[in-house]
Structures are given as C-alpha cells and as structure tokens.
N, C-alpha and C positions, 0 to 999 in steps of 0.2 A: 504494500500500500504506500509506504514512504517513497519507494522508487517512483511510483506513478505520480505522486505529488511533486517530487523533485523534477521529474521530466516535464510535467505540465508547467511548472514555474519557469524552468529553463526555456521552454518553447515560447512562453509569453514574453519573457525578457528579450530573447533573440528577435522575436517578431517586432518588438517595439523599437529595435534599432533600425529597422527598415522603414523607409518612407512607404506610404500606401500607393500602390499602383493606381494611376488615374488621379492622384491628388498632387497639388503643388507642394513642393518640399518647404520646410520651414527655413527661415533666413539663417539661423545658426548652423544648420547642416550644410547649406549652400556655402556659407563663409568658411566652414571647416573643410569642405570638399574641394574648393578651388585650388588651394596650394598643393593638395594631394594630387589633383588632376595635373597641375603644372609640373609636378615632380615625376609622376609615373606615366602619364598619358599624352602630354602635350607633344613630345617629340614625334609621335606617329599620327595622333588624331588632330593635331594642330590647334591653333588659337580658335576659340569659339566652336570647337568640335567640327571643323569643316572637313577633316579627313585628308587623305592624300589624293592627288590626281591619279586617275587610272593609268596604268602602263599598257601600251598597245600589246596585244597577245603575241605578236611576232618577236618582240624583244624581251618579253617577260620570262624569267626563270621558272621552271616547273615548281609548283608548290609555293610560289611567292604570291602572297595576297597583299594588296595595298590596304592600309588602315581605312576602314569605312568612316563616313561622317557619323558623328554622334549627335549632331544637331538634328533638326526635324526634316532635313532633306533626304535622309535615308531611312532605313527601317528599324533603327534602334528602338524607337518608341513602340514598335509592334510587340516588344517583350515587356513583361512585368518587372517590377523592381527586384524581386527575388531572383529572377533569371539573369538580370544584368549583374547583380552582386555575385552570383555563382560564376558567371563568365569572367569577371575580374579576378576572383579567387582561384578558379580552376584553369583559366586560359582556354585556348582553342586547340583541339587536337589536330585540326587540318593545317595549322601553320605555327611555326615556331615564333613568328613575329608577335603573337599575342600570348605572352608567357602567363603562367599561373603566379599570382601574387600572394597566394596563401603562404603564410610564414613570414611574409614581408609586410603585408597589410592585414589588419584585423577585419572582421565582418563589419564592425561599426565604421571603419575607415572606408571600406568599399561602398558601404551605404552612403557615406558622405560624398564620395565621388559621384555616385548615381544622383544624389540630390543636386550637385553642381551641374551635371549633364542635363537634368530635367529643367534647370533654370534657363537653359538655352531654348526651351520649347515654348510655343505659344499655348494659351489656354485651350484652344481647340485641339491641339495635339495631345496635351495633358489629358483632356477629357476622353480622348480616344485611345489612350495608351493600353497596351496589353491585349488580351483577347477581344476587347471591344472594337479594335481597329477594323475588324472585318465587317462590322455592321453600322458603324457611325460615320463613315466617310462618304 
C-alpha cells in the first residue's frame, strides 16, 4: 500500500513539473528555459527556434538530419509537452545530431526548455498543440 502511495505522489510531482499540453507556459518557466535553450539547443535549432536550412539531398550525408524548426513553422507543436520532454531527455534514434540529454538535464530543466519553445508559438498554435492538431486547424 505504501509503495502505491509513494508512486502516486511521485507521479503527481513529476507531472507538475511539466507544462500542460495546449496551455501557455508560465513566465518563470519560460525565463528559466531560455538560457537552457541557448546553452543546449541554440547551436542547431537557432535563434527563435527557426531551425537549420535544409540541405539538398544530392549533397547530404546519409543519416544526416538538419535540426527542425521548433517555432510554429514546423510540426513540433503536433507533440504534447511530455513527448517533447522525452525527446530532449532521450534524443532521437535516427540521428546522432539530437543527443539524449538525460544525465545532463533534469526533467524539470527539459520542461523549462519546452516552456521556452512554447513561448515562440502563437495562441492559436498553443490551443492546437498535441493530439488536437488534427482537428482544430
């Protein structure tokens, strides 16, 4: 019984670290996330999350993926906050360019980066974030 209560409390605490999918993040999380974004994400995802320019397929190395935009011009907002945090912490299997930051960043720090990324999105995009993107555009 005590294990179940401890697990439930842990889940509630960890969930509170994440912004809510479809909700504008709070200003404190955005402010904490911006320097983390600048330190860990900016070199590839660029200023204001514009991402890298695509490389023509004829000169691109196999397995090389350009860093996608994280602003609302690409599909990052199609994912919920938990999935975005998981991607930051676990990286992407299909490219070494998006490393796993687990062990470097905490879940709270990854959540703060997501908050900063979401600050780049309009209210319309925020309202359509995650699974709702299929039905609200």
